[in-house]
N, C-alpha and C positions, 0 to 999 in steps of 0.2 A: 543446585536443586536436581538437575538432570542426573549426576552423578549418585545422589542418593536414590533416586528412582530406578536407575539401572541396577545398583547394588541389590535393593529389594527385590527387583524382578528375577535377578540371578538366583537368590536365596530361595525363592519360591520354586523355580525349577530344579534346583538343586535337592530340595526337600522332596518334590514329587518324584524325581528319579529314584531317590533312596527308598522310598516307600514301595515302588514298584519293584526294585530289586529284592526287597524283603518278601514281598508277596510271590515272586517269581522263585525263590529258594523253597517255597512250600508247594507241593504237588498233591493232587488227589492220588490216594492209595499209598502214600509215604508212611512208612512205619515210625512211630515215636515211642519213647518210653517215659513213663510218669516217675518222676523222682520225688524224693522227699525235698519240700520247699525249705529255704534257708530260714524263713521266719517261723516255721514250724505248723502254719495254717497255710492251706490253698487260697490264693487270692485270685488268681487269674484261670485256674481250671475250675470250672462252675459245676461242682457236684450239688446234688440236691441237699437240701437241709437234713439234719439227722432225724428231725422229728417226722418228716414225710417219709425217710426211709423206713423208720420204724412202724409207722401206720400201714405201709403197705406190705410189711411182713419181711422186710430185709434186715440185715444186721449192719449198724452203721458203724463199721470198723475202716477208719481212713489208713489203718497200715496194710489193710489187704489190697489196696490199690498200688502201693509203692512197688516200682519194679515192674508194673504192668506194661505189657505192650498194646499199643492202640494203633489204628488205622485212620488216616484222615478220609472221611467220607465226604465232605463238601466243605467250603469256605466261602465267606463273603465279607466285603468291606463295611465297617461300621465307623461311627466317629471315634471309636475307643481304639481301633485297630483292626486286625483281621480276624474275625470270629470263625473258629475251626469247629466242625462237629466231628466228634471222634466216636469210634466203636471199638470194642475188644477184638484183638486179632483171633483170639481163639472162637470167637462167635458168641460167647456167653454174654449175659447181661451184667451191667454194673449192680451190684447190690441185690441181685436176683430178680430186679424188676423194671431196670432202667436200660433200654437198648443202646442209648447213645449220650454223651455229655457234650458241652461245649468248653471251649477255651479261648481266650484272647491270645493270639500267636505271638506276636514280638515280645509282650510283656511276660508271658508264661515262659519263654525261653531265656530271657534275661535274668528272671528271679530263680531259675533252676527247678521249675516244676515240670517242665517238657524239655526233652532233648531228643535229637535223632537216635535212633537205635543203631547199633553197629552190626 
């Protein structure tokens, strides 16, 4: 029984250290690039819904954001991962009305939606 308890505690500490390592890789002010997702739809980069974009007078064209450079403005831990607030590097707004968007960091990186800019 002691061996099982020790194994469980070790696994918990290993998981916590891995989460801290992923967060430490992400820094405020870091430049990222939005890429075309493998599935075709953005799942972990949270853009406003198309009807909201159109109601505010923007053009809901997701192709316009592909290849766009964004800067990490802030990030915070949630139960889904690290929620990152992104703004455009050139200072303009997303779809002419939204100054920032959010993304879930480790999942967006793993699915190919965000990647570090070179």
